[in-house]
N, C-alpha and C positions, 0 to 999 in steps of 0.2 A: 295454270289453266291449259288444257289440251286443245290444240288447234286441229281442225280437219286438214288433211293433206289434199290440196286441190290444185289442179293445173291452171295457170293463168296464161292468157294469150299475149299479154303485153306487160313486160317487166322492164322498168327503166334500166339502162346500162349502168353497171357498177362503176365503170371507169370515169363517169362524168362528175363524180363527187370529188371536190377539192378539200384538202386538209388545211387547218390553220392553227396557230398557237393560241392558247387561251390563258387569261390571267387567273381564272377560277378553276377550282377542282370540279370536274363534271361527273355527275352520276347519270348515266344514260338509262332512261326507262323505255325499253322496247316492249310496248304493250298496246292496249286499246285506246291510248290517249290520256290526257290529263283533264282535270276540272279547271277551266280557265276562270271560273267564277268563285273559286275557293281562295279567299284573300290570304289565309294562313299558308296555303301551299304555294300560291302563285308568286309570292315574294321570292321564292327560290328558283323560279323558272328562268331558263335561258331561251327565250322565245325567238331571239334573233336568228338562231340556228336550228330551231325546231324543224322536224322533217316527218312527212308522211311517206314511209317506205313502201306502202301499198300502192299509192297513186303517183309517187315520185315527186310530190309537191313540197317545196320549201315554204315555211311560214313567212319568210321574208319576202316572198314573191306572191304567194296566194293568200296570205293572211293567216292570223293565228288560228282561225277555225279549223285548219287542216289537221290540228292535233287535239281538238276538243274531243273529249271521250264520248263515245257512242254506246259504250257498255260500262256499267258501274265497276267492273273489275279494274279498269284503269284508274278510276277515281280513288277507290279504296286502297289500291296498291300505292298510289301517290301519298295518301295519308300515312300509310305505314312507313314509307321512305322518309317523309318529313319527321315523323316521330323518332326515327333512328338518328337523324341529323340533330334534332333538338335534345335528345337524351345525352348525346356526346357533348353538345355545346353547354349543357347545364353542369358539367363536371367542373370542380374547382381548378382554376388555372387556365381554362379554355376561354378565349376571348374572341367571340364572333368569327369563327373560321369561315373563310371565303369558299363556300360550297354552293354549287348550282345544280339544278336538275335539268337535263337535256331531254325534252319529250321527243320520242320517236314512235310514231303510230304505225302499226302493221295491219290496219283494217280500213275499209272505206266507210262511208256514211251509213251503209246498211249492215255494218258489223261483219262483212265478209273479210276474212283474214287468211293469210297463207304463210307457210314456212319460207317461201321465197322472200316475202317482205321482212321476215325475221332476219334472214341471212343478210339481206341488203341493209337492214337497220344496224346490224353488228358492224359491218364494214364502215358504214357512215359514222357510227359512234367512235370507232377507233381512229378514223381519219380526222375527226373533230377534236381529238385530244382527250377523250373521256378517260378517267382513271378507273371507273367502275361501270360495268354494264349489267343491268338487271334483266334476267330472262325468267319470268314467272311462267314457264311453259314446261311441258313434258310430253314425250312421244314414246309409247311402249314399242318394244321390238315386234310384237304381234298385236296389231291394231284391233281392239275389241269392238270397234264400230263397223268392222267389215271391210275397211279399205285395204288396199294392198299393203303387205308388210313393208315397212320402211324404217329401219333402225337409225339411219342417218339421213335426214331430209336433205334435199338439194334443190338448186334452182339453176335453170339454164339461162344464160345471158345472150339474147339474140344479137346483141351488138357485136359480139365477138364470136365468130364461127367456131362451133364445137366446144365453147367454154361452159363448164358446169361447176357451180360452187356448192359444196356440201356444208352443212351446219358445222361439222367438225373442222372443216377448213377455216371457217369464219372464226371459230373459237381459238384455233391455233394461230390465226393471224393476230387476234387480240393478244394472245400470249407473247407473240414475237415483239409486240409494241409495248409490253409491260402493263397491260390492262387486266384487271381482275374481273372475271365473269362470275356473277352470283346467280345460281339457278336453283329451281325448286326440286325437291325429292319426289313430289307427286302426292296425290290424294286418293290412292287406290285402296286404302285399307278398308273402307266401308264396303267395298265390293267383295272382299274375300274373307277377312278375319278381323275381329275387334282390335287386335293389337297392331294392325297396320301390315304393310307389305314390305318384305325384304327385297330391295331392288338389285341385290348382288347375284341374281340369277342362280339361286340355290333352291332346291326342293321344288315347290309348286309356284315359285315366283318367277318374275321375268325382269329384264333390264328396262330402265326408263331413260330415254335420251332427252336432252343432252347430258343429264347427270352421269350416265354410265360411262361417258368418254373420260371424264374426270382428269383433265390435264392439270398441271401444277398450278395454274393461275385460277383454278375454279374453287368456288365455295358452294357446296351442295347443302341445302337447308331443309331441315325437318321442322315441324311445328310442335311446340310444347305448351303446356298450360302454366299457370302461375306457380305451380309447385315444381316445375321442371320435369314433368312427366309427359311423354308423348301423347298427343291427341290420338284417339283410336283410328282416325282416318288418315294419319300421316304415314307416308312411306318411311322406311329406314334402311340401314345397311352399314355394317361396320367396316366395309371396304370402300364404299362410294359416297356415303352421306357423312358430312363433316360435323355439323353442329346443329343445335336447335335454336329456335327463337320464339319469344313470346312478346306480343305487343298489344293485344286487344283484351282489356280486362272484362269486357262484356261476353267474351267467348263466342261472339257471333261470327266474326271474321277470323276463323282459326286456320284457314287453308294455308298450305305451304307456300302458295303464291304470295300471300301478304307477309308471312314470316320472312320470305326471301327479300321483299321490299324493305323490311326493317333492317335486315343484315346489310343490304346495299347502302341504306342511309348511314349506318354506323361505319361501314368500311370506307365510304367516300369521305366522311368527315375525318376519320383517322388518317386517310391519305393526305388531307389538307394539312394536318398537324405534322405528319412525317413524310414530306415530299420525296425524301430519299428512298422510301420503300415503294417499290412498284412490282406489279405482276406477282410472281411466285413469292417474293419476299413479303409483300403486303398480305397475301393470303396466309402465309405461314405465321406472320405476326398475329393476325386475327385469331387463328386457331390456337396459338400458344397462350392467349389471354382469356380463354373461355372460363366460365364458372362450371366446374365439374359437378355432376349430379350422380349419386349412386344408382338411381333408377334408369339412367341412360347408359350405364356401363354395358359394353358389348353390343349396343345398338348403333352407336355413332363412332367415327374414327377418333374424336376427341373426348368422348364420354361427357360432353358438356354443352352449355348454351352460351350464346354470345353475351359478353358483359362489357357495356360501355365504360363502367367504372374501372374494371380491371385493365382494359386497353389503355385508357387515359393515364392511369397510374403507372403503367409500364412505360408509357412515353415520357412521363415526367420524372420517372425514377432515375436518379443520377447514374452516370456511368463512370466507373473507376478508370481514370486515365493514368494514374501513377499509384501502384500498390503501396499499402502502408509500409513504412520503412523506419529504421532507427539509425541515428548517427551519433555515437557508435552503437553497434548492435551488441557488443560485449563491453560492459561498463565496469571500469575499475575505480571510478569516482562515485559521485552521488546523483548524477543526472545524465540525461541524454535528450536528444531532440527527435521528436516523432513527426513524420510527415506523411500526408496522403493527398492525392490529387483526384478531382472528379469534375464532371461537366454535365450539363443537361441542355434542354432546348434554349435556355437563356444564357448559355455559356458558363454557367456555374455561379453567376453573380449573387443569387439568392440562397445558395446552399448553406446549410449548417453542418458542423463537424462535431460529433460527440464521441469522446473516448471512454471506453470502459476497460477494466483490467481484471484479470484473474492472476493472483500471485500466490506465494507460499502460504500454507495454512497459518493463520494467526498473525501474519505480517501486517503492519499498518499500511493502509492504502496510500499509494504514491499520490503526489499532488501535481497539478497541471498549471502552467502559466496561463493557459487559455483553454476553455472547454465549453462545448455546447454553443459555439458562436461560429460565424463565418471565418473569423481569423484563426480558428483552432485547427485549420488544416496543417499548420506548423505550430507545434507547441513544445515547450520544455517540460519534461516530467522529472520530478525529484523523488528519490527513493529514501526510505528509512531503514531498509534491511536488504541484505544480499539475498539472491535467489533467482528463480526463473519466473518471468512475468510475460503473460500473453495479453497484448493490447488489441482491442477491436475498435476500429474506427467506423462509426455509423454515420453515413452521409445522407442527409435528409433534405427533401424539397417539400415536406409536408407529410401529414399522416398517410400511411400506407405507401409512401414513395421514398423508400430508403434502400440503401445498398451498403454492404460492409466490406471491410478488408482487414486482415489481421497481420500482426508482426509479433515475434517473440524476442524478448530482450533478456539476456543473461547478465545479472549483476554479480560480479565476482568479488568475494570478500578479499580485500587488499589491505595489507598492513598500513595503517595510517599513523598510529600513535603507539607508544609504549608507555604504560603506566607503571611507575616505580613506587613501591611501597617499602618504607614510608617515603613521602615526597621530599624529604629532607631530614637532617638529623643533627643533633649536637652530641658530640662524642668526647669523652674525657681521654686524656693521654693514655695510650696503651690499650684502651678499650676496643671492643669489636662490635660493629653494627652490621646486622644482617639485612641486606636489601633483596627484594624479590621483584621480578619484572613480569608484566602481563601485556602481550601484544593484542591490540584491538584494531578492528577494521575501520573503514571509513565512516561507519555508523556507530562506533563505540562498542560493538559487540566483540566478545572474546574470540580470537582466531583459534581454530582447531584444525590440525594440530599446531601447537605453538612452535615458533622457529627456535633454532639454537641461538642462545644469547652469548655475547662476548662482553666482559666487564673490564673496564680500564679506568685508571685515574689520570686525569689530565696533568701535564707538567705545570710547574709554577706554583704549586700549592705547598702544603707543609710536609709532604712526603709520605702520606699514608699509602697503604697497599690494599689490593683487593684480589680475592681468589676467583676461581672460575665459577663459583656458585653465588657470587655476590656478597661475600663476607668481607667487609671493609675493616681494616685494622689501623687504628690511629697510631702515629709515631709515639714513642715512649715519653717524649717531652716536647715542649713548645706549644704554641697556640696560633690559631689562624684558621685556615680552611682548605678544603680540597673539593674538586669537582669530579664526581663519579659519573661515568658515561657507560650506558648499556646500549649495545647495537644488536639488532636482529632483523632479518628480512630486509636489509637495506635502509632501515629507519633507526635513528639514534635518539636517545633521551638523556639529558643531563640533570643531576640533582646536586645540591650543595650540601657539604658536610662541614659543620663548624667543629673545630678541635680546640678544647680548652683544658686547663689544668683540672684535675679531679675536683668536682664540686659536690657538695653534700645535698642530699634530698631535703626539701623543706618539710618541717613538721607542721602539718596542716590540720591535724586532728589527733586526739588521744589514740595511742596505739600505733603511732607512726613507725615506719621502719627507718631507723636512724643510722646514718653513716657519719662518723666523726673523723675526718682526715686531719692531719696536722701538717702544715707547710714547713719548709726548712727555715729555721730561724737561728740566729746566733745565740751562743750560750750566754751572752750578756743581757739579752732582753726578751728571750722567748717566754719567760715566766709571766710577765704582766700583759703580754700581747693579747688583746681581746679577740683576735682572730682564732685563737685556740678553741677548738671544740665549738666553733660557731657554724651554724647552718644558715646559709643565706643571710648572714649578718645579725640574726636574732636568736641563734640557738645556744648550745651549751657554751659555758665559759669555765675557766679554771679559777674557782673561788678559793678563799681561805677555808680552813677546815671548819669554820663556823657555818659554812654553807652560803655565805653572802657572796654576791657577784664580785668579780675582780674590778677594782677601780680602773678608770681610764689610764691612770699613771700609778705605778706601784714600785717602790724601791726594790732593786734586784736583790739586795742583801737580805731583805725580809721575806723573800718568796719561799714559803715553806715547801711548796711543791718542788721547787728547784733543789732545795736542801735535801728533802727526803728522797728524791729520785737519785741524787748523786751521793749516796752514803758511801761508807768505806769501800774502797776497791777490793777489799779482801772477802767480800760476799756477806758481810754482816748486815743485819737488818736495821732499819731506822726506827725511830720511836714516834714519829708523827705520821699523820695520815693525809690523804688527798681526797677531796670531795668534788664530785662532778655534779653540776646542777642540770636537771632536765626540764626545769620549769620554764614556761613561756607565758607571756601576758595572756590572760583570759583562758588558759588551757587547764583542763583538769589533770590530775595525776595519771600516769600511764602504767600499764602492766608490763613488767620485764620478764621475758622468758629465757634470756641468756645474753651473751655478748660474744663478739669475735675480736680477737687480739692480733695485732701485728705491729712490728717495730719499724721505725724509720731512723736510719743512721747512715749517712753517706760515707763516712770514713771508718766506722766500726760497726758493720752490720751484725756482728755477733753479740753486741751489747744490747741487752733488753732486760725487762723485769723478769726475775726468776719465779717469785712467788709473792702472794699478798693475801690479806684477809679482806673479804668483801662484805659490806653491810649496806642496808638501804634505809631511806627515811622519807616520809612525806613532808616533813616540815623543816628538815635540815638540822634538827636538834635531837630528836628521839630516833636513834638508829637501831636497827635490828641487831641481833647477835651476829658477830662476824662469822663468815663461812670461809675457812681456809681453802685456797685454790693454788694449784701449781701451774705455772705457765711454761712455755717453751720458747726456744729461740725464735725470733720473728724474722721478718724480711721486709725489704722496702717495696715488695709487691703486695698490694693490699689484700688480695685474696689468698695469700700464701700462709696465713696464720691458721688459728683453730677456733672452732665454735665451743662455747662453754654453756652448759645448761645452768640456769639460775632462775627459779620460779619465785616471783614476788609481784605483788599487786599494789596499786595506789602509790606509785613511786614518783618522787620529784628529785631525789638525790641518791647518788651511789658513791660510797666511800671505799677507797682502797687503803688499807692500813698494813703496817709491818712489811713494807715493800723490801724485797731483796733483789739486788740487781745482778745481772749476769755480766761477765767480762773479766779480763785479766787484772790481777792486782796492780799492775803497773800502769793501768789506763789513766791518762791525764783527764781528770774530770772536766777541766775547762774546755777541752777540745771536743767534748761530746755535743754535737750540734743538732740533734734531733730527738724526738720523743715518740715512743710507741703510740699508736692510735687505737681507739676502741670503737667498734660498731655495735650498738645495742640492738638486740633482737627483740623487738617489741611484739606484743600480742597482735596478731592480724585482725583487721576489722572483720566483724561478722558479716557485714553486707555494706554495699555502697548503692545509693540512689541519688541520681542527679536530674534535676529539671533543666533540660537544655534551653538556653536562651533566657532563663528566668533569673531575676535578681533577688527574689524572695523565697523561691521554693514552694512546696505544697506538701503537707502531710510529712511523710518520712523522706520525701524527695528534697535534697538540699539545693540551694541556689547553684547556678552553673559554675563549674570550676574544673580544674585539671585539664584544660583544653588550650590548644594553640591553633590559631587560624579561624576563619569563618566570621560570619556576622549573625545578628539576631533579628527575629521578626515575630510578631504576635498578632492574634486576632481575638475578637470578642464573640465570634460565632459559636454556638453550642456544638459540642462534639458528641457524636453517637459512639458510646463505648460498649454497647450491648453485645457486640461480636467478640469481645475480648474477655478471656478468663483472668480474673484478678487484675483489673486495669489500674492504671495510675489515676490519681485525681484528675478530673476533667481539665483543670487549669494547666496541667503538664502538657496536654496535647494542644493547648492554645498558644504555646510558645515554641520556638524552634531555633536551632543554630543551623545555618546553611552556608554553602560554599565548599571549600576544601579545608578540612580541619582534622585534628587528631586529639583524642582524649588519652592521657597517660594516667592510669588509675593505679595508685600505690597502696601501701598499708596492707597488702594481702600476704597470705602465707606462701613463702617460696615453694614452688612446685605444687601448690594446692590446686584442687579441681573446683571449678566454679561454673555456674550457669549465668550467661550474659543475656539479659532480656532488653531488646531494643524496641522502644515505643515510637510509633509513627502515626501521623495523621496528615493527609494532604489538605492544607488550609490555604493554598494559593491558586493552584491550577484547577481548571474546571473539566478536565477530561484526561483520558489515558494517553500515554505516549508523550506527555509534555515534560516530564521529569524522569530522568534515568540516572542511576548512580551505582557505585560499587562500595562495598564495605569489606574491610579486612581486619581480623582480630589477631593481634600479635603477628602480623605479616601473612596470615592465611586468609585467602578470599572466602567470604561467607555469603555475600550477596553480589550478584552480577546483573547489571542492567535492571536494577530493582525499580519497579514502578508502583509507588504507594497507592495511587488512585485505582489502578487495575487490581492490585492485590487486596485492597480493602473493599472494593466494590463501589467506590464513589468518593466524593469530596466530604470533608469534615466527618470522617469515619475512622475510628481508632483501629490499629492493628499492632500486634506484638510479634516480633520474630525472635525466638530463643536459640541460643547456641551454647555449646560446651567450650570451655577454655581452661588453660592451665597458666597459673602465674609463673613468671620466670624466677631465676635464682634470687632475684632481689625483691620478689613479691610484687611484680608489676604486670599489668595487662594493658596493652595499647589497642585502641580502636580507631582505625583510619577511615575517613569518609572521602571518596573521590568522585567528582562530578563527571558524568558522561554527556548528558543533555540537560542544559540549564544547571541547577545546583543540587548537590547532595544536601541532605538535611536529616535531623533527628529531633525528636521531641523529648525523649527521656531515656536514661540508661540505668539499668539495675545490674549489679553484680552480686550474686547470691552463692553461698557455699554449697558445694555439691555439684552433681553433674558427672557424666561419663564421657570424657573427651574421646573424640574419634581417634582410632589408631593411626 
């Protein structure tokens, strides 16, 4: 509201006013007085110090009536101020702020007012400890009412000779005491143009005082409607007008005077919540929390209107006192400790801390020991994969009251374990076992690049050796064990190797690959020894030529085999034959494709069979026509002999007739202490199918066999096999072998190419990342950190992983399963002829 500039003959001396400390935050309304009869407003009044600056009367001396409004402007202004107080008080977390209104009237009972009273009222308000002073006034530089131009009103204090107090002096005095002065932009728009008047003194506009002085502690207020648009009558200016305010939904009281009162009420209540903010700092805080509006851009310095919600939220928003950090920040293990500190008006007692993370693509999310709670300001985070992780700590004191802090953690892949394949071995004397090593980090992932590995054999064993590539060679004789140690990247891993005398492979099915070694036996009893040509105690024996098994005890002198083998030392041939039985209990006849011959003679290695006629029989009686064959000198090294082709099917017995023995004529027959051995080359199995963990099998899948290690588990839950081409029977996927285990699959064509199909279904875990394992086929890794759930797309869903493989020289393929997280497992294994092995 504009006041007339008028000289007064008697203005009370400013120096008579005494200052005092106040317990409450005071909002001084320097205006036409307040409505003492408005119960909602009056509960906020500080009438003990109310003052009529026009008459110089204190309410405490002359009665409260000295500040009773005599013009409605003061009453409406008070309503707007109270509305500002209550809008802040209604925000979440604000509990009855101690705010009072200090009425200071600048007019008498006849509504005569003056700037002298305004100036006197400002000084009084400052000295009474007011935090905010409301000046809903405006004075143009050129007075349109015809009074003398006065851009900066003043008052002369007759009590002090020559003393003149200007309005700007009073405002600067308030600034020096940390008081915010809220003043109106003015309502001159209706006099000039519908869009209001720019008070920045540009073009056809002019300055409005005191707004134009705009000290740091001032807030200059325009009036906006409910949409945040300037009222047509409101002045504006993007240099001197700070913010807009809307308070009257009826649009009746739109003037900037009342918008100023609303801003004073909000600002004073914020001052009560943040007593540390005074003067310039409080004004800056209010401006920093406005609600910006596009339609105010370029019109006001903040481009927005005051927002009690934004201001309160900014007050209650926590302040980071200790930036997010990690100890350690570079992780070589699997976890680190995250910390962040924050505080708010309550000292941080009610704050919550929530951590979020952005990590490597596809990496499992780390886990937190605490998160989303007050105690999560310090939390332990555990990783599942190496990489760079950025953690954001969001500290909250409620909705819209959050602040954040970030820290980046680098998890370095560090060698933790070395996985040796196979994880152990049984090796015959003189044999070679190839070991391979794979370094894995602290999460079980393969390290890349792999470190250089050093292989050693610990002392105290049977004396095997190992080369730089992991090839272990057993000693030529003896039994016991060695410990093989591989070291790489400062980490070591040991595996055990058992060393035994050469042992035969078990005949487990027709078409087995048969090895028939013969131990050293004396010439006096080797004939009837049932260990001859025996495979694991149930295999071949040396029968009479009738094909019957050798009795447990047999007279040496009647041993035809002994007699025939040691015929004349002059190289003549014998007249009797030797029959070898291939039959096993419950086994069908086998197909023979040939045999391998070598000799064993410790003292006469040159002595061996020179030639023989070979025939076969299914019943041990009806033998086929003999096929003459020429043999060669043998050796006590099993693989130093020769292979002989011999095609025959449905065989239980093989007979060697007309044996001619090698060796000098003078050889003493009784000192010949060994016998040549024969390895039959049987027809390879066309395919192998195993139901892992099953005791009954299913369809073409045989019960579990050919495996060392692990345990079994089963389920009755149905398995979805729709995603598998040519799946196994469903029951195959309902059983499993789990743990660390190795399948050794024999009966295969030496050097033959095969396709290995591994059948899986996750029947235990309910999510990805719970089971990780590796698979190696004949020492070559084919699956690394394999996750059945993730690969199949869920639980109880079948999946098949096919690979190419080559059988070794003995027709064997090994499949080793090694756990990384929880247990390795498999449901079924197929080995099918064909496939193109990788180069």
